C-alpha positions as CSV (number, residue, x, y, z in Angstrom):
1,M,21.6,-18.4,-67.5
2,K,20.9,-14.7,-68.5
3,K,22.1,-12.2,-65.9
4,T,19.6,-9.5,-65.0
5,S,20.2,-6.5,-62.7
6,K,19.0,-6.2,-59.1
7,F,18.3,-9.9,-58.5
8,L,19.2,-9.1,-54.9
9,E,19.4,-5.5,-53.7
10,V,20.2,-3.7,-50.5
11,K,19.4,-0.1,-50.0
12,N,20.8,2.2,-47.3
13,L,21.3,-0.9,-45.2
14,G,22.4,-0.4,-41.6
15,K,22.7,-2.4,-38.4
16,S,23.3,-0.9,-35.0
17,F,24.3,-2.7,-31.8
18,G,23.8,-0.6,-28.7
19,G,24.4,2.6,-30.7
20,N,27.4,1.3,-32.5
21,W,27.0,0.8,-36.3
22,A,28.3,-2.5,-37.6
23,I,27.1,-1.6,-41.0
24,K,25.9,1.8,-42.3
25,D,24.5,3.1,-45.6
26,I,25.3,0.0,-47.6
27,N,23.9,0.1,-51.2
28,M,24.7,-2.8,-53.5
29,S,23.1,-5.3,-55.8
30,V,23.8,-8.8,-57.1
31,N,22.9,-9.9,-60.6
32,R,21.3,-13.2,-61.4
33,G,24.0,-15.7,-62.2
34,E,26.8,-13.5,-60.9
35,L,29.7,-14.5,-58.6
36,L,30.2,-11.6,-56.2
37,G,33.1,-11.5,-53.8
38,I,32.9,-9.5,-50.6
39,I,36.1,-8.6,-48.8
40,G,37.2,-6.4,-46.0
41,P,39.4,-6.3,-42.9
42,N,38.3,-8.2,-39.8
43,G,35.3,-6.4,-38.3
44,A,34.3,-4.8,-41.6
45,G,30.7,-6.0,-41.4
46,K,30.8,-8.8,-44.0
47,T,29.1,-11.5,-41.9
48,T,26.7,-9.0,-40.4
49,L,25.6,-8.3,-44.0
50,F,25.1,-12.0,-44.6
51,N,23.2,-12.3,-41.4
52,M,20.8,-9.5,-42.4
53,V,20.2,-10.9,-45.9
54,T,19.4,-14.3,-44.5
55,G,17.1,-13.1,-41.7
56,F,19.3,-13.9,-38.7
57,L,19.6,-10.2,-38.0
58,K,16.9,-7.5,-38.7
59,P,18.2,-4.3,-40.3
60,T,18.1,-1.2,-38.1
61,E,17.5,0.8,-41.2
62,G,17.3,0.3,-44.9
63,S,15.8,-2.5,-46.9
64,I,16.7,-5.8,-48.7
65,S,14.8,-6.9,-51.7
66,Y,15.0,-10.2,-53.7
67,Q,13.4,-10.4,-57.1
68,E,11.9,-7.0,-56.4
69,K,10.1,-8.2,-53.2
70,D,11.0,-6.8,-49.8
71,I,12.5,-9.5,-47.6
72,S,13.9,-7.3,-44.8
73,N,11.7,-8.7,-42.0
74,L,11.4,-12.4,-43.1
75,K,12.6,-15.1,-40.7
76,P,15.6,-17.4,-41.8
77,H,13.4,-20.3,-42.8
78,K,11.3,-18.1,-45.0
79,I,14.4,-16.7,-46.6
80,C,15.5,-20.2,-47.3
81,N,12.1,-21.1,-48.7
82,I,12.3,-18.3,-51.4
83,G,15.7,-19.5,-52.6
84,I,18.5,-18.0,-50.6
85,A,20.8,-20.4,-48.8
86,R,24.0,-19.9,-46.9
87,T,27.0,-21.5,-45.2
88,F,28.3,-20.4,-41.8
89,Q,31.9,-19.4,-41.0
90,I,31.8,-21.6,-37.9
91,V,30.6,-25.0,-39.1
92,K,27.9,-26.6,-36.9
93,P,26.4,-29.8,-38.5
94,F,24.1,-32.0,-36.6
95,G,27.0,-33.9,-35.0
96,N,25.2,-37.1,-34.1
97,L,23.7,-37.5,-37.5
98,S,25.4,-39.0,-40.6
99,V,26.6,-36.9,-43.5
100,L,23.6,-38.1,-45.6
101,E,21.1,-37.4,-42.8
102,N,22.4,-33.9,-42.4
103,V,22.0,-33.1,-46.1
104,T,18.6,-34.9,-46.2
105,I,17.3,-32.4,-43.7
106,G,18.1,-29.6,-46.2
107,A,16.4,-31.5,-49.1
108,L,13.2,-31.8,-47.0
109,R,12.8,-28.1,-47.4
110,Y,10.9,-28.7,-50.6
111,E,10.7,-32.5,-51.0
112,K,8.5,-34.0,-48.4
113,D,8.9,-37.6,-49.5
114,V,11.8,-38.9,-47.3
115,N,13.1,-41.4,-49.8
116,K,13.2,-38.8,-52.6
117,A,14.9,-36.3,-50.2
118,K,17.5,-38.9,-49.5
119,K,18.1,-39.4,-53.2
120,I,18.6,-35.6,-53.6
121,A,20.9,-35.6,-50.6
122,H,23.0,-38.4,-52.0
123,E,23.5,-36.5,-55.2
124,K,24.7,-33.4,-53.3
125,V,26.9,-35.4,-51.0
126,K,28.5,-37.0,-54.1
127,F,28.9,-33.6,-55.8
128,V,30.9,-32.2,-52.9
129,G,33.2,-35.3,-52.8
130,L,31.8,-36.9,-49.7
131,G,30.2,-39.9,-51.2
132,E,32.4,-42.4,-49.3
133,Y,31.5,-40.6,-46.1
134,S,27.7,-40.7,-46.5
135,H,27.2,-42.8,-43.4
136,T,29.9,-41.2,-41.3
137,T,28.9,-39.3,-38.3
138,A,29.3,-35.6,-39.0
139,S,31.1,-34.9,-35.7
140,S,33.9,-37.2,-36.7
141,L,34.7,-35.4,-40.0
142,P,37.9,-33.3,-40.2
143,L,37.4,-29.6,-40.9
144,G,37.9,-29.8,-44.7
145,H,35.1,-32.4,-45.0
146,R,32.8,-30.5,-42.6
147,K,33.2,-27.4,-44.9
148,R,32.1,-29.6,-47.8
149,L,29.2,-30.9,-45.7
150,E,28.1,-27.3,-45.0
151,M,28.0,-26.6,-48.7
152,A,26.1,-29.8,-49.4
153,R,23.5,-28.9,-46.8
154,A,22.9,-25.5,-48.4
155,L,22.8,-26.9,-51.9
156,A,20.2,-29.5,-50.9
157,T,17.7,-26.7,-50.3
158,D,17.8,-26.0,-54.0
159,P,18.8,-22.3,-53.8
160,E,18.9,-19.7,-56.5
161,I,21.5,-17.7,-54.4
162,I,24.1,-19.4,-52.2
163,M,26.0,-17.2,-49.8
164,L,29.4,-18.8,-48.8
165,D,31.0,-17.4,-45.6
166,E,34.6,-18.4,-45.6
167,V,34.2,-21.9,-47.0
168,M,38.0,-22.0,-47.5
169,G,38.9,-20.8,-44.1
170,G,41.3,-23.2,-42.3
171,L,41.8,-25.4,-45.4
172,N,45.2,-26.5,-46.7
173,D,46.3,-25.7,-50.3
174,E,45.0,-28.9,-51.8
175,E,41.6,-28.6,-50.0
176,T,41.4,-24.9,-51.0
177,A,42.0,-25.8,-54.7
178,D,39.3,-28.5,-54.5
179,M,36.8,-26.0,-52.9
180,M,37.6,-23.4,-55.6
181,Q,36.8,-26.0,-58.2
182,L,33.4,-26.7,-56.6
183,V,32.6,-23.0,-56.5
184,K,33.5,-22.7,-60.2
185,E,31.3,-25.6,-61.1
186,L,28.3,-24.2,-59.2
187,H,28.9,-20.8,-61.0
188,N,29.2,-22.4,-64.4
189,D,25.9,-24.2,-63.7
190,G,24.3,-20.7,-63.3
191,L,24.0,-20.5,-59.6
192,T,24.2,-17.0,-58.2
193,I,27.0,-16.9,-55.5
194,M,28.0,-14.4,-52.9
195,L,31.4,-15.2,-51.4
196,I,33.1,-13.9,-48.3
197,E,36.7,-15.1,-48.2
198,H,40.0,-14.0,-46.6
199,N,42.0,-16.0,-49.2
200,M,42.5,-13.1,-51.6
201,H,44.0,-15.3,-54.4
202,A,40.9,-17.6,-54.3
203,L,38.4,-14.8,-54.1
204,M,40.0,-12.6,-56.8
205,S,40.3,-15.7,-59.1
206,L,36.7,-16.7,-58.7
207,S,34.8,-13.4,-58.6
208,E,33.4,-11.4,-61.5
209,R,32.9,-8.4,-59.2
210,V,34.1,-7.5,-55.8
211,V,32.6,-5.3,-53.1
212,V,34.9,-4.0,-50.4
213,L,33.7,-3.2,-46.9
214,C,35.7,-1.3,-44.3
215,Y,34.5,-0.2,-40.9
216,G,30.9,-1.0,-41.9
217,K,31.0,1.2,-45.0
218,K,31.2,0.2,-48.7
219,L,34.7,1.3,-49.8
220,A,34.8,0.0,-53.4
221,D,32.8,-2.0,-55.9
222,G,34.3,-3.2,-59.2
223,T,36.1,-5.9,-61.1
224,P,38.9,-7.7,-59.3
225,N,41.5,-5.7,-61.2
226,E,39.8,-2.4,-60.4
227,V,39.5,-3.2,-56.7
228,S,43.0,-4.6,-56.4
229,S,44.5,-1.4,-57.8
230,N,42.2,1.0,-55.8
231,A,44.3,3.3,-53.6
232,D,41.6,3.3,-50.8
233,V,41.5,-0.5,-50.8
234,I,45.3,-0.8,-50.6
235,E,45.4,1.7,-47.7
236,A,42.6,-0.2,-45.9
237,Y,44.6,-3.4,-46.0
238,L,48.2,-2.2,-45.9
239,G,47.9,1.2,-44.2
240,S,49.2,4.5,-45.6
241,D,52.8,5.8,-45.4
242,D,51.6,8.1,-42.6
243,D,50.9,5.1,-40.4
244,A,54.5,3.8,-40.6
């Protein structure tokens, strides 16, 4: 898939809670087909950014555009309908429903025939490696499988952009490697991906470009090599000699 600039763009984006700015003056764009990593210390504003792009929070200032259309004030279901899906850091499936039923709900976003939606859901469940758990109640799944279910639910909505919020958080090494492979496959298929991840090895290995947030500001934007050698980024993570 050909990459074009400004597939998703945020301009002067800011979010204030009671006078305290969680994010301020963020300018960034995501190209079609790109895998963009977003990193930053705890409290940097990463999930707040995701929440604004997906309509769960309204910007205090600035704008968000998708394919050159302003989406700043759209509700979450409208954001999903235009092709932007996400996972959540804290996984909350419909616990009393089966894996397949959870994912079918996502497919019903655009496929109103329930049997056809179930077929789509089955394909996504199989893709993420949960085929044998299709009829297992979601609440009984271990964390690693619930993370996969979260991804399958998002994929079932047929997104053009998927925003992954710490899909590897809490996973062991083997589960992390498997999740990395899933993300690679999605990217190779042309899906545009935004990835928040504290596992630096995973994020730097997967990302084509990395944006660094720190205290709600954009600190750096570049290739993984450029970002990992940036003095300001190193100081933000490790502290300066003066802090010792």
